[in-house]
N, C-alpha and C positions, 0 to 999 in steps of 0.2 A: 505494501500501499504505499502511496504518495499523496502529496499535497500535490492535486495535480496533475497529470500523463507529464506536463512540461516538466517538473521536479525529477520522474522518473528519468527521462529523457536525458535530462544533463548528467544527472548521478552516474547513469550507466554510460553514456563516453567518456566520464573517466577512470570509470573503471577498465575499459578496454584499450586506450590510447595513451601512449607516452609519446613525447613531444616527435613529431615530423611525420608520427600515424597516419594513414590515411582511408578519408570511408566515402566510399562510393555512395552519392546523393543524387537522387533524381532533378530533373533539367525542366519544370519549372518545379520549386520547392519549396515546401510552406521553412518560410525561413528562419525558424528555432532551429531546425537540424543543423545548417550551413551554420550559425552563429554558433551551435551547441559543441560541435568539433573545433573550433578556433577557439574558443572558447577552453575546451579543453586541451590544445595545443597539439591538436590535429589539423589537417589539412583536409578539406571539402571537393573531394574532385566529384563532379555531374558527369552525369550521362544522359542523355536526350531520349526525351519522349515526344513523340511522334503523333503533330498533331492530326497530321492524314489520315492516321490510323487510329483518331480516335483518341489521340492523347497516350500510348501504350509506351510502355518503353520500349526503348533499342536494344535486345536483349544483348546483340553483336556487338556494339556500342563498348556495352557494360561490361563485358568480357576484355576486350582491347584495353580498358582503363583500367587491370589490374596489374599492380607491380608490386615491388616483394613487399613495399612498405602497408599496403594495402591493407586490411584489417577487419572490416567490417562493409555493408552494404543494408542502408537505406531502402524501403518500399514503405510508398503510403497509400495503402488502398482498401477504403476508397479515397479517394485523390486528393490534395485540397495542395491547390485553388482549381483543378481544372473538374471536376466533378465525373472522372471517370473511373471505372470500376476493372480488374484485373481480374481477366478469366484463367482457370486452373492451370490449365494446357503453359499458359504463360510465366504464372505462378513455377512450377516445378522445372522452369526453364530456368531460372533466375536462382533458384535454391541449386542447382545442376552448377551455376559458376560458383557461388560459395561454395559448394562443396567441391570443386574439384581446385581453388584455391585455398580451403581454407579458412573461410570467411563466417564469421560471424551476422547474424540475420537480424534487424532490426525491424520489425514490424507494425507500426503504425495504424492502428485502426481502429482509432475513434468512430468513422463512421459506419461502422461496420454494418448496422440496421437504419441507415436509410438509405433507403435501395428503393428504387422505382422501377417501374415497366416490368413488375416480377421477377426481377432480379435475382441473384444468390448470391452473398460472399461467403467466401473457402478463406479461412484462416489459414499462412504460409506455414504456421511451423503443423499441422495434419499432412501436410505432404513433404514435410522435411524433417522428419523423427529422428534422425540422426544427425543433422544439421544444427549446432546450436543457436538457440533462434528467442529471438527476447519478440513479445509482442505485448503490447501498449495497448490499454481503452482506461476507458470511466466512465461516468455520468454525466458531463455536461453537454454531450450531442444525443444518443439515442437516448438519453433518460430526461432532459430534457431540466437538467439540474448544474446549468452553468453556477461558479460560485462556492457548489460545495467543496470543492480543490478534492474532488474524492476519485483519487487515479489508481488504476494496479498494472503489474506489471508479472509476465508470467515467465517463468524462465523452462525451455526444453531442450533438449539432448543429449549428448551424452553425458554421462556422468563421471569418467575417467580420465586421466592425459593432463600434461601439463597446459596444455591449450585448451583444453576441454569447458564443461558446464562447471564442475566443481571449482575450479580457480575462482573462474567467474563469479560463480556466488560467493566466495570469502571476500573476494575484492567488494559486492555490491554490499553485505556482510559489516564489512567496518564501514564502509560511506555512509550506511542506514543508520549507523549505529553513531553516527556523529549527530543524528537528527534528533527533533523532538520528539519525531513521528508525527502520521498523517493524522487532521483533525478529526474527532470525535462525531462531530454530527454527519462528516461526511462518510464516518466507515460507519455508522448505524443507518446511513442512505443504503449504502449498496446491498445489504444484505435484504431491505425491501425492496430496492429496482431488481434485483436478480429475481425474486421468490414469486414477483406473481406476474399480471398482464399490465405493465406499464410502459411507459416509454412511449415511442413516434410509429409503434405498429400500423395505427390507425389515420396518422397524419400524410403518410407516402403512399396509399393507397389511393386509384383512381376514386375521383370526389375530397380526398384529403386536404389540407389545406396546405401542409409542403410540396406535395404532388402539383395541385393547382396555381402554386407560386413558384414554381419550378417551370411550369408550362408557360405562364405569362409571363415569366421571364426572358425565353428564349423563343417565344412567339413575336416578344413586342421587340428586342434587339436586334434581334434578323430582321427587321420589317426598318431600320433604320440603315438609310444609306450609307454602303462603305465596311457595312458592319458581317461579320459573319460569326458562328459560334457551334461550337461542337457541344451536340446537345447533354449535358451532365446526364449520368446513368444514377449516380450516388450523391450524397453530402449535398451542403449549403449553398453551392456555389457555381458560377459560371465565368469565363476564361474566354472573353468573348475578342477575337482579333480584328483592327483596323488597316480597311484599304490604304496606305501611303497616297495612292494617286487620288484619292475622294479627298481624307482627312488632313495629308499632308503630314503626317505626324514627325516631327524629330526628335521632341522631350517627352516622354510619357509623362513625365511629373508636372511639369507646364500644364501641358493640356490637365492633368486632374485637375491640379490648380484656376486652369480658368475656367472648369464646368462646374466649379464649387463655388466660384466668386459670382460668378454671370449668370448660372441658371441651380444656384442650390442643390446642387446634386454632387453628393460624397462618394466618389468610386478609390479605387486601388490602382496605382499602374503597376502594370506586367511586371516593369525590373524591382518591386519590391521580393517578388517571390525569385529571384537572381533568371529570370529567362531574357536574354538577348535580344535587341532591333525595337524597342521603346514604341513597340506598334500592338500590345495588349492591355485588356484592364482585367482584374477584377472584379467581380460583381454580387454581391451578397445578395440570395433569393429570400431572406427572410421577412422583408417589407412584405403588406397585403399587395396583393395582382391591381388594386388602384393604383397602390404609390408606387409598383414597378412601372405599370405601363405608363404614367404620369413621369417618370424615370428619362425612357425611353424618350417619349414625346420631347425631354428636356435636348436630349443627344440631340434630337432630328432637329431641330432649331439650331442647336451649335454648330453642326454643322453646313448647314446650309449660309449661316451668318458666317463661317469660315470661306465659303468655296463664293463667298459676294465680298472678302476683303473687311469686313466687317469686322473679325474677331482678332484682335493682335494681342499676344503675348501681354499679360500683366507687366511685362518690365517696360515695353511702351507706352503706356498710358499714362494720361494724366495723373501726377503724384503719385505717382515713380517709385520716390525713394521707401515709402512707407509698403508698396506693396511687395518693393524688390526684399525689405527686410520679412515678410510675411513669408515670401517663397521659400527664403533659408530655411526660417522655421519648420515649412512643411517638406522640405526636403529632406531637411534633416530627421524630420518624425520619420518620414516615409521608405526613404534609401540610404540610411548612416551617414549623414553626413555628407552627400555628393560624391562617398566612394564607393563604388559600384563595380565589381566584381563581374567580368563577363566568363563566362565556362567556357573553356576551353574547346567541350567536345561538342558544346553549342555555339559556336562561331558559324 
C-alpha cells in the first residue's frame, strides 16, 4: 500500500535504479514516469507509440532501444494520454523483450476498468509469470476516489536469484519502512471498493456518463477543421492532432495559452507528455457533454481567427509585458520551465 500510485512509482524506481541506469518509457508518456526515472538517477529512454496504429507501442523499436544499462520497461495500459488499450498479443511481445533482456516490467494499470465498447483489459503479470513485474493500481480512477491516496503495488515473478523478485522486495521493504505508511482512510476504502459492485462499471457502458462524454469529445473534436483524433478505447483522455497546414502550429504551449486567454478553454500541450512535434493536445473528457461540445466550438472559432490572421501570439498583443510574464509562468508549469526533452526514438 502507498499514498497513491505516484508514491509507489517513485519508491519502485528508487529500488530498481542506480545512477546511469536506463528505463524504457513510452512516448508519449505520463510525465511522472520520466520525472521519476530522472529523480532516481536514471535515464528515461523513450520507445515510440504509433498514432497510425491506434497509439500502440512499436515493439521492434523498443527492443532496439535496449542497452546493457537498461533495467526496466514501463507499460501504461490503458494509456494516458492517448486512451489506447493494449491487446494481449502485444503485451506478450513486450514481455518477451523483457524476458530476453532480463528487465523488470513496470505496468501502470490505474485505468484498467475505465474501458469502452466492450473492451477487456488483460493484466501484464498474467502473461509474464516468469518475469519480475510490478503492477500499479489504486482507487482514484476506477473507484472515483481521487484524493483518498489509496494506491497499491503488486509484485510478481521469480522469487530467487540476485536479480530476481526477492532482492527487489527487500529493497522495497527498506524504502517502505522509511515512510509513515499509507493513510488509514485510504486503506479502509480499499476493502469496501474491492468487495462489492462499486466504481465506474455502469458509467462506461453505452448510455453511461463517461462513455457519453468520451463519444461527445471525440465527435466534437474531429468536427473542428484541422483536428484528427484516434478514438480512445479506455481512460479519461483524448490526444488529438492538429494539422499544421490549418493551424500553423509552431509552439503548442503558446497555442494552449492563447486558447485559454482568448476562448477560456484549458487544454494541455502534447509536449508536456514528452511528445515531439508541438502539434498535439491532451483533452480531459470529464466535463459534461455540453461543456465538451462548447469547448470544441471555441477551438473552431479560434482556428478560424488564426486563418484570418486575427489571432496573434500573446507576446505580440498590446500589453505584451504582462502577457509575456504569464506565458513564462504557464510554460514553467506545463513543460518544466521551457526545458523540453525530444525523445531520440520519436524524432
